[in-house]
N, C-alpha and C positions, 0 to 999 in steps of 0.2 A: 351468816358470810367466813368463810376461809380465807386466809391468805397465808399461803405456805406453811398448812399444819396450822397456824393461830385462828383461834375461835375469837370473832367479834360477837360482841352482844351485850344487850344494856346492865346497868350494874343492879344487883339484889341490895337492897338495904343492908341486908344480915352480910354483907362483903367492904362494909364501910372502914371496919378495923384493916381490913387487907388494904385500901386505896390507903389509908393510915401510913401503914408501915411502907408501900412501896413509895410513897412521896417524902417521908422521913429519909428512906436509903438515898433517894436522887438527890435532894438536897446537900446531902454531904458531899458526894460525887459530882454532881453534874457541872461543867462549866457554865453556869447560868449566871449571868449579868445582876440579876436581880436579887440573889443570893446575899451579896454582900451587903445589900441594904435592909437586910429582912432584921426582925429581932431575933435573940437566940433560938436556934434552933427547936428546944423542948417544949417553949411556952409558944412557938410559933407552931408547933404541930396539935398540942393542947387547942389554941384558937382556932385553925382550920377544923379538926374535929368538930367542935362546938359549932361552928358554923354552917359546915358540910349537914350536921344534923338537924340543925332549923331550915335549913334550906331544903331538905328533904321531906321534914315534917309538912314542910306548906306547898310542897309539890313545885317547888321553882328550882331545884337542881335538876339535872340531866345528863345521866351520864351514862358511858361504855366503856367498856374493859376488852382487852388484847388476851386470850390466854393461850399460853402454852400446855396445851393436855397432853402432849408426847414426850412432856420431858419426865424424869424420873418422878416427880410429885408435879401434879398442874398448877402453875402459877402465874399470877397477873405478871406481865410482860409490858403493858403499857395502860393508860385510858387517856378517857377525852372528856370535860364536862364544863355545861354550858350553863347560867345561871339566868331563869326567865327574866323579863324585866319590862315594866310599864313606864311609858311615858306620855305626858300629857301636852299639847300643842294649844293653841286657841282654838280650833274648830274640832279636833278630834283627840282621841286615846289609843294608842297604838303599842302593840304587844311585840316584842323581840326577844332577842338571846343573846348575850354576851357571852363570847369564850375564854372561860377562865383557866381552863387548866387542859393540856395536852402533852403527855409522856411518854417516850416510850425508851426502855431500858437501853442504854448504848449498844449491848450487845445483838439488840434486836433491830436496830436501825438501818435505813438503807433497803427497807425490806416489803415498801407499801403499808406496812402496818399503820403509820399515822394517817395515810389516808381513809384506811379503808375504816379506820376509827371515824373520822371525820364523814364518812359517807353513811355509816351508821347513826351517827348525832344527827345528820341532816335529815333522815328519813324521820328519826324519832321528833323532831320540832318540827316538821311537815305535817306528820300526824296530830300534833297539838295546834295546829293552825297559825305556825309562827314561820312568817314570807322573809325575813332576814334574821342576819346575825353577823355580828359586829367582835373584832378583839382587837388590844392594844399590846404592843410590846416596844423593845427600845428600838430607837433609831438605828444605832448601830448592829441591831441583830440583822445581817445583810442574810444569812441564810434561812432564818425562821421568814424574812420578807418574801425570798422565794420558792419555799414552801406553800406559804397560802397565796400566792399570784397563782402558782402550777394547779391548785385545786379549785380555782376561781375567785378567790378574794381580788376587790379591787381597793385601792387606797382613794378614799374617797374626801377626808378631811386631815389638817395638821393640827395634832391638838400641841397646847401651849400650857404651861403650867409657872407659877410664881409661889414659892413656898415662902408662906407668910413666918415670921418669928411669931414665939408664942411664951409667955411667961410661965414655964410648965415647971 
């Protein structure tokens, strides 16, 4: 799929380091409310790399890239990734996807790239027989909420959390 000279396609495993570099770059410069609660960036990047490798090896990490192949040198300008999950209910086991990552470099936002990434990801999940996808983000992130509503997501639950004190 092409969006304004941007190619959208599935991630190749040898591009994991490129994703890591983009992720580390975005953590530094993005106005992301989750960034403030993360562990130190270097440690976080290492843990994310290890986690992605494990998920790819177990075929549970489905990711798509947005590539600007018309720049001086082709570069990744965005990506979306979901993790395949399984949950058991009293009478059934079902598989679904959890959207964990969606990034578009600031200079490329507002051009339909995020939506194109999500559509490509939806097709990949459909090919795997996954019938639904979920995501979580801070309640205060109204821009993200609006984006997901625009592409068809509906609010189905309200999540509540209680952080327990631990003796660490």
